[in-house]
Residue, then its C-alpha position, 0 to 999 in steps of 0.5 A: m895429131g888433132a888430139v895432140f895439137a888441137d885438143d880435138g881428135q878425129h876418127v880415122d877410117v883406113s880400109l885394109m882392102e883399099t891399102q892392098v889395092g894400091s900395092i903389089d902383094r909381097r913386093m917388099s919381101m921379094l925386093l929384099a930377097y933379091q937385094y940381100n940374097g940375089e934371089i929372083s922370085k918366080r911365079s908359083a905353080t897351081a899345085t902346092a904342098g898344101g894339097y888341092p885345089n890351091g892356086v889360081f884357076i881360070c873361070l868364065d870371065g877371068y881368074v879366081q884364087i882358091a885355097g881349098g886343099r887338105n882339111y878344106f877339101d870337103r868344103v870345096v866339094a860342097m861348093m861344087g854341089a857335091p857331085d857323086v864322083l867327088l864323094e868316092e872314098r878314094w878322095y878322102a884317103p890320108e894320102a889322096q891330097y898328095d897323089p898327083e894323078l888324083e890331083d890331075e883328075f880333080d883339076a879336070y873336074f874343077i876347071s870344067w866347073c869354074l869355066e861355067r861360072t864367073k869369078q864373082e859367082i865362084w867367090q859367092l859360092a866359096q863364101e857360102s861354103r866357107v872356102l878361102s877364095a878371091p876373084i883376081n880383079t882387073t883394073s876395070d873390076l876394081v874401079d867398078d867394085t860397089q864397095f870401093r865406089q861407095r867408099g870413094a876409093f876412086a875420084e873423077f877429075d878433069h885434066p887439061v890435056a888428058g880430059t876427065l879421068l878416074y884417079p885414086g881417091r883419098p887414102f883414108v877418111m877423117s871424120e871432121s876433115p873432108w877430102s877433095i882433089r885440088r888439082p891434077a898432075p902438073l904438065l911438063g914444066q908447068h911450075t918451073d917459073e914458080v919454083l925458080g922464082a922461089l929459089g931467087y931467080s928473077d924473071a930476066d934470069i928465067a927468060a935467059l935460061r929458057a932462051q938458052g934451052v936450059i929450061 
């Protein structure tokens, strides 16, 4: 728009991760499924048709998501330090990824391994082994995340009642237009007089409405 209206464009930096943090995964698709088909989305189990491990697993300080089934199983084994029991041929037979008994046995090994490590440690090991993974972050995890802090994804601001709080920061970064929070969320009725005045109500009119309990 700067290029169109001012003949001088700007670089706009939008973070995919910051955008995702401000939304709920698959929210719109689930909403539309209910709206048009009456379908109520449910939580899925850890096990999937894609083999194992695939899903959300408990760990030392929370939960971590792993997508390591079928063709990625050997990477998961490497991530776990290649224990002898997981190097046995039975795990690599064509039907192994669809065997519920093997899956239960593997889950016992895998969950035990996860419970000894934090989600960040597991995530780091997964990256090193090229396993699809992500920590399940809490709100506290997000606001303390190094990358989000460096990008200014959250900003502290003083509220007259609530005090100093952390708010979502700018939705994007523009190269020539610095961003700042101008004011906190308004108090109840804080701008009533201002809005009614802009609509043509006089001070006397507003006082009468207030006396009647309308505002």
